[in-house]
C-alpha positions as a printed NumPy array, in Angstrom:
array([[ 28.456, 135.906, 118.046],
       [ 25.227, 135.146, 119.696],
       [ 25.15 , 135.728, 123.617],
       [ 23.773, 133.017, 125.567],
       [ 22.968, 133.679, 129.408],
       [ 23.96 , 130.872, 131.315],
       [ 21.4  , 129.535, 134.287],
       [ 21.864, 126.874, 136.844],
       [ 18.946, 124.671, 135.238],
       [ 21.089, 124.627, 131.995],
       [ 22.503, 120.998, 131.315],
       [ 25.995, 119.893, 130.329],
       [ 27.711, 117.154, 129.356],
       [ 31.538, 116.714, 129.48 ],
       [ 33.456, 114.893, 126.276],
       [ 37.276, 114.215, 126.568],
       [ 38.793, 114.93 , 123.484],
       [ 42.396, 114.102, 124.752],
       [ 43.969, 111.717, 126.946],
       [ 44.405, 113.077, 130.298],
       [ 46.963, 111.899, 133.028],
       [ 48.919, 113.135, 136.284],
       [ 51.228, 115.114, 134.731],
       [ 48.561, 117.481, 132.998],
       [ 47.591, 118.262, 136.849],
       [ 51.026, 119.403, 137.798],
       [ 51.05 , 121.455, 134.557],
       [ 47.802, 123.198, 135.314],
       [ 48.326, 123.891, 138.967],
       [ 52.035, 124.93 , 138.701],
       [ 51.933, 126.787, 135.118],
       [ 48.262, 127.514, 134.22 ],
       [ 46.774, 128.762, 137.615],
       [ 48.796, 131.965, 137.783],
       [ 47.657, 132.74 , 134.486],
       [ 44.131, 132.157, 134.676],
       [ 43.446, 132.009, 138.318],
       [ 42.064, 129.279, 140.744],
       [ 38.263, 129.398, 139.8  ],
       [ 39.212, 128.45 , 136.237],
       [ 41.409, 125.531, 137.052],
       [ 38.949, 124.225, 139.793],
       [ 36.341, 124.215, 137.117],
       [ 38.494, 122.25 , 134.794],
       [ 39.38 , 119.752, 137.38 ],
       [ 35.577, 119.376, 138.05 ],
       [ 34.605, 118.857, 134.328],
       [ 37.293, 116.348, 134.389],
       [ 35.992, 114.626, 137.527],
       [ 32.702, 114.399, 135.94 ],
       [ 33.926, 112.03 , 133.36 ],
       [ 32.754, 108.29 , 133.297],
       [ 35.498, 105.548, 134.237],
       [ 36.451, 105.127, 130.928],
       [ 37.285, 108.997, 130.999],
       [ 35.552, 109.711, 127.556],
       [ 32.112, 111.04 , 128.258],
       [ 30.143, 112.179, 131.288],
       [ 26.477, 111.73 , 132.557],
       [ 24.112, 114.672, 132.073],
       [ 24.47 , 117.108, 134.67 ],
       [ 22.972, 120.689, 135.558],
       [ 25.104, 123.713, 136.164],
       [ 23.555, 123.665, 139.59 ],
       [ 25.733, 121.086, 140.471],
       [ 28.885, 123.373, 139.591],
       [ 27.36 , 125.804, 141.815],
       [ 26.997, 123.758, 144.579],
       [ 30.441, 121.778, 144.429],
       [ 32.533, 124.82 , 143.609],
       [ 30.595, 127.366, 145.951],
       [ 30.636, 129.909, 142.93 ],
       [ 28.053, 131.862, 141.382],
       [ 26.897, 130.996, 137.942],
       [ 28.344, 134.263, 136.694],
       [ 31.778, 133.364, 138.316],
       [ 31.345, 129.718, 136.595],
       [ 30.652, 131.527, 133.138],
       [ 33.583, 134.018, 133.687],
       [ 35.931, 130.908, 134.428],
       [ 34.859, 128.775, 131.505],
       [ 35.741, 131.875, 129.194],
       [ 39.194, 131.808, 130.568],
       [ 39.64 , 127.976, 129.855],
       [ 38.223, 128.618, 126.513],
       [ 40.522, 131.446, 125.584],
       [ 43.665, 129.389, 126.753],
       [ 42.793, 126.608, 124.795],
       [ 41.66 , 123.921, 127.685],
       [ 37.892, 123.6  , 126.498],
       [ 35.492, 124.329, 123.657],
       [ 31.97 , 124.991, 124.359],
       [ 28.956, 123.956, 122.286],
       [ 25.4  , 124.946, 123.057],
       [ 21.88 , 123.851, 121.7  ],
       [ 18.936, 126.017, 122.373],
       [ 15.828, 124.458, 124.323],
       [ 13.276, 125.233, 127.099],
       [ 16.7  , 124.965, 129.143],
       [ 20.075, 125.456, 127.004],
       [ 22.107, 122.127, 126.775],
       [ 25.859, 122.451, 126.83 ],
       [ 28.746, 120.371, 125.694],
       [ 32.149, 120.873, 127.126],
       [ 35.197, 119.445, 125.365],
       [ 38.159, 118.839, 127.24 ],
       [ 41.489, 119.492, 125.772],
       [ 44.842, 118.963, 127.412],
       [ 47.202, 121.682, 128.667],
       [ 50.254, 122.061, 126.793],
       [ 53.548, 120.672, 128.111],
       [ 55.735, 122.289, 130.363],
       [ 58.243, 122.576, 127.593],
       [ 55.782, 124.07 , 124.934],
       [ 54.331, 126.413, 127.936],
       [ 57.66 , 127.857, 129.051],
       [ 58.756, 128.429, 125.622],
       [ 55.151, 130.024, 124.393],
       [ 55.83 , 133.828, 123.61 ],
       [ 52.815, 134.958, 125.553],
       [ 52.197, 132.458, 128.471],
       [ 55.862, 132.406, 129.628],
       [ 55.765, 135.942, 129.75 ],
       [ 52.679, 136.47 , 131.714],
       [ 53.619, 133.686, 134.011],
       [ 57.11 , 135.398, 134.925],
       [ 55.225, 138.69 , 135.285],
       [ 52.449, 137.383, 137.234],
       [ 54.626, 135.455, 139.96 ],
       [ 57.97 , 137.029, 139.862],
       [ 61.717, 135.946, 139.381],
       [ 61.783, 133.799, 142.633],
       [ 58.854, 131.613, 142.212],
       [ 59.322, 131.511, 138.124],
       [ 62.827, 130.063, 138.999],
       [ 61.308, 127.374, 142.02 ],
       [ 58.821, 126.522, 139.264],
       [ 61.328, 125.792, 136.384],
       [ 63.154, 123.642, 138.839],
       [ 60.317, 121.248, 139.237],
       [ 60.189, 120.655, 135.686],
       [ 64.051, 120.216, 134.907],
       [ 65.411, 116.679, 134.198],
       [ 68.395, 116.019, 136.144],
       [ 71.5  , 115.479, 134.532],
       [ 73.787, 112.122, 134.875],
       [ 77.269, 111.59 , 134.132],
       [ 77.097, 108.984, 131.56 ],
       [ 80.584, 109.718, 129.924],
       [ 82.028, 106.06 , 131.25 ],
       [ 78.896, 104.184, 129.841],
       [ 78.423, 102.789, 126.251],
       [ 75.278, 103.145, 124.649],
       [ 74.205,  99.116, 123.53 ],
       [ 70.64 ,  99.955, 122.593],
       [ 69.393,  98.019, 119.854],
       [ 67.941,  99.584, 116.568],
       [ 64.37 ,  98.297, 115.69 ],
       [ 65.569,  96.227, 112.466],
       [ 68.   ,  94.444, 114.926],
       [ 65.546,  93.074, 116.678],
       [ 62.215,  92.907, 114.306],
       [ 62.006,  91.993, 110.746],
       [ 59.106,  92.237, 108.063],
       [ 56.94 ,  89.365, 106.902],
       [ 54.285,  88.851, 104.494],
       [ 50.687,  89.256, 105.551],
       [ 47.124,  89.409, 104.109],
       [ 46.04 ,  93.155, 103.193],
       [ 43.855,  94.779, 105.979],
       [ 41.969,  98.178, 105.995],
       [ 42.842, 100.337, 109.213],
       [ 41.024, 103.724, 109.995],
       [ 42.624, 105.886, 112.66 ],
       [ 40.047, 108.6  , 112.794],
       [ 38.257, 107.701, 116.172],
       [ 41.449, 106.458, 117.81 ],
       [ 42.   , 108.404, 121.161],
       [ 45.222, 110.58 , 121.16 ],
       [ 46.834, 113.685, 122.75 ],
       [ 44.93 , 116.49 , 121.717],
       [ 45.667, 120.226, 122.279],
       [ 44.462, 123.596, 121.298],
       [ 46.246, 126.741, 120.298],
       [ 45.812, 130.083, 121.44 ],
       [ 43.326, 131.43 , 119.121],
       [ 43.74 , 135.587, 118.902],
       [ 41.901, 137.473, 116.456],
       [ 44.141, 140.037, 115.221],
       [ 43.979, 143.247, 112.767],
       [ 47.784, 142.862, 112.386],
       [ 48.718, 144.441, 109.123],
       [ 50.768, 141.816, 107.339],
       [ 50.475, 143.423, 103.873],
       [ 52.159, 146.561, 105.355],
       [ 55.074, 144.368, 107.255],
       [ 55.825, 142.323, 104.189],
       [ 56.064, 145.264, 101.691],
       [ 58.279, 147.212, 104.171],
       [ 60.995, 144.395, 104.06 ],
       [ 64.351, 144.702, 102.042],
       [ 63.842, 143.983,  97.969],
       [ 66.469, 140.949,  98.687],
       [ 64.195, 139.198, 101.098],
       [ 62.213, 136.053,  99.731],
       [ 58.887, 136.87 , 101.858],
       [ 57.149, 133.929, 100.952],
       [ 60.006, 131.732, 102.334],
       [ 60.475, 134.064, 105.382],
       [ 56.933, 134.438, 106.465],
       [ 55.784, 131.073, 107.036],
       [ 52.65 , 129.975, 109.012],
       [ 54.707, 129.561, 111.975],
       [ 56.651, 132.925, 111.905],
       [ 53.165, 134.64 , 111.283],
       [ 51.868, 133.393, 114.193],
       [ 54.979, 134.027, 116.259],
       [ 54.54 , 137.787, 115.341],
       [ 51.028, 137.92 , 116.145],
       [ 51.706, 136.55 , 119.526],
       [ 54.424, 139.167, 119.965],
       [ 52.238, 141.989, 118.792],
       [ 49.614, 141.275, 121.158],
       [ 51.503, 140.564, 124.274],
       [ 53.728, 143.788, 123.61 ],
       [ 51.251, 146.108, 121.767],
       [ 53.575, 146.222, 118.629],
       [ 51.887, 147.349, 115.498],
       [ 53.208, 146.56 , 111.962],
       [ 55.486, 149.793, 111.713],
       [ 57.278, 148.903, 114.716],
       [ 57.623, 145.275, 114.149],
       [ 58.982, 145.753, 110.963],
       [ 61.793, 147.823, 112.471],
       [ 62.218, 144.832, 114.835],
       [ 62.348, 142.237, 112.203],
       [ 64.754, 143.873, 110.162],
       [ 67.502, 143.333, 113.099],
       [ 66.594, 139.523, 113.258],
       [ 67.66 , 138.016, 109.965],
       [ 70.06 , 135.433, 110.382],
       [ 72.832, 134.684, 107.445],
       [ 70.348, 132.267, 105.761],
       [ 68.202, 135.096, 105.03 ],
       [ 65.388, 133.953, 107.294],
       [ 64.244, 135.113, 110.796],
       [ 65.999, 134.042, 114.151],
       [ 62.825, 133.221, 116.028],
       [ 64.58 , 133.56 , 119.435],
       [ 66.267, 136.88 , 118.268],
       [ 62.643, 138.306, 117.293],
       [ 61.218, 137.3  , 120.683],
       [ 64.301, 139.016, 122.851],
       [ 64.082, 142.064, 120.616],
       [ 60.235, 142.442, 121.212],
       [ 60.902, 141.857, 124.768],
       [ 63.52 , 144.533, 125.063],
       [ 61.467, 147.166, 123.01 ],
       [ 58.835, 146.777, 125.286],
       [ 60.729, 146.801, 128.502],
       [ 62.572, 149.82 , 127.427],
       [ 59.201, 152.055, 127.041],
       [ 57.833, 150.44 , 130.041],
       [ 60.764, 150.866, 132.964],
       [ 62.023, 147.205, 132.485],
       [ 58.77 , 145.497, 133.48 ],
       [ 57.147, 142.976, 131.614],
       [ 53.43 , 142.785, 130.365],
       [ 50.465, 140.725, 131.434],
       [ 47.204, 140.085, 130.036],
       [ 43.763, 141.811, 131.254],
       [ 40.168, 141.721, 130.627],
       [ 39.086, 143.68 , 127.448],
       [ 35.802, 145.067, 128.839],
       [ 33.4  , 144.849, 131.763],
       [ 32.336, 141.369, 132.187],
       [ 29.061, 140.49 , 131.437],
       [ 27.889, 139.591, 134.722],
       [ 28.577, 142.903, 136.208],
       [ 26.768, 144.711, 133.323],
       [ 23.463, 146.461, 133.467],
       [ 20.481, 145.169, 132.056],
       [ 19.669, 146.564, 128.284],
       [ 16.504, 148.35 , 128.197],
       [ 16.913, 151.731, 130.15 ],
       [ 17.187, 154.514, 127.155],
       [ 17.918, 157.36 , 129.589],
       [ 21.254, 159.38 , 128.941],
       [ 22.701, 157.966, 131.929],
       [ 22.207, 154.391, 130.654],
       [ 23.503, 154.963, 127.643],
       [ 26.711, 156.283, 129.233],
       [ 26.553, 153.107, 131.256],
       [ 26.47 , 150.921, 128.135],
       [ 29.146, 152.932, 126.693],
       [ 31.853, 152.397, 129.637],
       [ 30.553, 148.709, 129.985],
       [ 31.303, 147.774, 126.34 ],
       [ 34.448, 149.346, 125.546],
       [ 37.941, 148.481, 126.679],
       [ 39.802, 151.343, 128.744],
       [ 42.708, 151.391, 125.746],
       [ 40.01 , 152.14 , 122.967],
       [ 38.118, 154.482, 125.244],
       [ 41.597, 156.383, 125.758],
       [ 41.863, 156.329, 122.014],
       [ 38.537, 157.903, 121.183],
       [ 39.111, 160.575, 123.754],
       [ 42.299, 161.234, 122.212],
       [ 40.307, 161.553, 118.747],
       [ 41.737, 158.33 , 117.398],
       [ 45.009, 158.917, 118.496],
       [ 47.12 , 155.959, 120.265],
       [ 47.268, 156.315, 124.41 ],
       [ 50.878, 157.496, 125.515],
       [ 52.96 , 154.603, 127.104],
       [ 52.491, 156.418, 130.403],
       [ 48.621, 156.269, 130.281],
       [ 48.615, 152.866, 129.133],
       [ 50.823, 151.717, 132.012],
       [ 48.664, 153.576, 134.637],
       [ 45.344, 151.778, 133.02 ],
       [ 47.247, 148.584, 133.376],
       [ 48.179, 149.38 , 136.881],
       [ 44.705, 150.08 , 137.79 ],
       [ 43.318, 146.677, 136.165],
       [ 45.958, 144.471, 137.72 ],
       [ 47.416, 146.093, 141.108],
       [ 44.323, 147.479, 142.247],
       [ 42.013, 144.693, 140.426],
       [ 39.44 , 147.239, 138.982],
       [ 36.976, 145.986, 136.411],
       [ 37.47 , 147.804, 132.943],
       [ 34.107, 149.627, 133.102],
       [ 35.063, 150.872, 136.577],
       [ 38.196, 151.93 , 135.031],
       [ 36.472, 153.747, 132.136],
       [ 34.61 , 155.958, 134.774],
       [ 37.816, 156.745, 136.801],
       [ 39.355, 157.972, 133.522],
       [ 36.422, 160.219, 132.882],
       [ 36.011, 161.389, 135.943],
       [ 39.564, 162.217, 136.496],
       [ 39.799, 163.996, 133.1  ],
       [ 36.708, 166.063, 134.201],
       [ 38.113, 167.401, 137.48 ],
       [ 41.764, 167.529, 136.754],
       [ 42.072, 169.721, 133.956],
       [ 42.295, 166.678, 131.072],
       [ 45.005, 165.147, 133.118],
       [ 45.655, 161.575, 133.854],
       [ 47.674, 161.917, 137.174],
       [ 48.851, 158.568, 138.768],
       [ 48.678, 160.398, 142.12 ],
       [ 44.971, 161.096, 142.025],
       [ 44.264, 157.866, 140.37 ],
       [ 45.908, 155.396, 142.756],
       [ 44.239, 157.328, 145.789],
       [ 40.515, 156.781, 144.018],
       [ 41.373, 153.425, 142.999],
       [ 42.737, 152.514, 146.337],
       [ 39.684, 153.8  , 147.903],
       [ 37.18 , 151.951, 145.259],
       [ 39.141, 148.742, 145.854],
       [ 38.475, 148.773, 149.817],
       [ 34.796, 149.644, 148.688],
       [ 34.724, 146.789, 146.589],
       [ 33.471, 149.014, 143.479],
       [ 32.855, 146.286, 140.649],
       [ 30.041, 148.134, 138.369],
       [ 29.995, 150.85 , 136.351],
       [ 26.916, 152.3  , 138.298],
       [ 28.632, 152.142, 141.437],
       [ 31.56 , 154.06 , 140.335],
       [ 29.446, 156.485, 138.93 ],
       [ 27.589, 156.877, 141.912],
       [ 30.939, 157.151, 144.172],
       [ 32.114, 159.821, 141.663],
       [ 29.041, 161.769, 141.948],
       [ 29.515, 162.027, 145.905],
       [ 33.313, 162.672, 145.567],
       [ 32.359, 165.629, 143.083],
       [ 30.024, 167.234, 145.657],
       [ 32.479, 166.916, 148.302],
       [ 35.123, 168.684, 146.452],
       [ 32.755, 171.155, 145.619],
       [ 31.619, 171.75 , 149.255],
       [ 35.431, 171.89 , 150.696],
       [ 36.854, 174.212, 147.642],
       [ 37.961, 177.353, 147.954],
       [ 39.668, 177.895, 144.928],
       [ 37.657, 179.488, 142.081],
       [ 39.12 , 176.97 , 139.179],
       [ 38.003, 173.797, 141.458],
       [ 34.37 , 175.6  , 141.704],
       [ 34.346, 175.738, 137.763],
       [ 35.211, 172.141, 137.443],
       [ 33.343, 171.014, 134.25 ],
       [ 30.744, 168.354, 135.67 ],
       [ 30.64 , 164.847, 133.43 ],
       [ 27.603, 164.426, 131.223],
       [ 26.372, 161.658, 133.405],
       [ 26.078, 163.225, 136.722],
       [ 22.654, 163.292, 138.283],
       [ 21.22 , 162.518, 135.264],
       [ 17.988, 160.101, 135.257],
       [ 16.29 , 161.222, 132.027],
       [ 13.313, 158.943, 131.399],
       [ 12.529, 158.274, 127.68 ],
       [  9.313, 160.311, 127.632],
       [ 11.327, 163.355, 128.766],
       [ 14.142, 163.579, 125.932],
       [ 13.01 , 165.488, 123.089],
       [ 13.957, 164.289, 119.419],
       [ 16.826, 166.774, 119.189],
       [ 18.23 , 165.583, 122.683],
       [ 17.946, 161.874, 121.393],
       [ 19.972, 163.031, 118.406],
       [ 22.573, 164.756, 120.719],
       [ 22.892, 161.774, 122.567],
       [ 23.471, 159.368, 119.603],
       [ 26.013, 161.776, 118.254],
       [ 27.764, 161.913, 121.679],
       [ 27.683, 157.71 , 121.755],
       [ 29.015, 157.172, 118.362],
       [ 32.619, 158.634, 119.115],
       [ 32.811, 155.358, 121.497],
       [ 31.602, 152.741, 119.323]])
């Protein structure tokens, strides 16, 4: 997909693709906000307010209006927009020009019932806010129960009140009639359904079992609980009902139990895949250090660990540590990659929670957000460790390749260039 750099001068127009009402505001502020954050919700409300009196389309505006009204930088607006796109609240279209022209299509949030029964959204909400606040939110959406046992239902049927009569024929097109319109979460998945289906018992009618709805549920569960086809196969085999189909609630429960068993009872949440675009170093520098920065910025911590493990999946313990660094300490993915690389260099190839949390706490207080900032502070820490060290093993710690390296393009030999390319291949 082509990348577009959002600028304050770029124009936009908002088109309402659905019907929005006050109940949607309640769903957005109570359910969506804990998942995607304040910036994204405020951007959605701002786009909503841009609509005309008919709530169909807005005037043309520049993004400077959003910058001024929301008190956000243009990069923060872009990040917030990406979250709205990912969770199915807007679609973005763009047309090239002297200034780029954007169209933002607004879609309705799902209903409270759909959100709270969704295999990803519900779990992430619970994980982010905790049981007490989750229970309070549930109460706000519950319908009160009334005792109607002493009442008789006297509601009329349609045909008791109306009757059909002859009339002339007519043509009716519903194509452009406004309706309540929602998007589903779109997850790019490489889940191996061929293996999953081939591993099922021979007496199972796989065409009847693996419906579109079931496949969608499996993809959602595999994403949120990080379950591959082999593990999912074992889980599914215990979830068949007496009709020979998959019990969806049992599948969700089993997948959740599997994850909690391996992760000390905690539930997962969602995290950014790689370093946000606005925090990346501009492309163009060809030094060794710049190439390592590019690697740290464009790969997720999980993929980074897989490459360091020569293609093997990281342990649950290591993944949990990475998740905590991203969520509890709010470090950016590229910064976590630098922390991992530094720790493995100075700590005998071990990822130790104590050292990781010490560094993460310091970096959080210092507001470290970019890969280059993280690398600079690692260099200072490394030099400080060497000065204070009185133990031989510490003095012989392997220095990461990117320490104190500012190699310009004209100083790099052909052989060194080839070595650098080989170095980076394992991370791509």
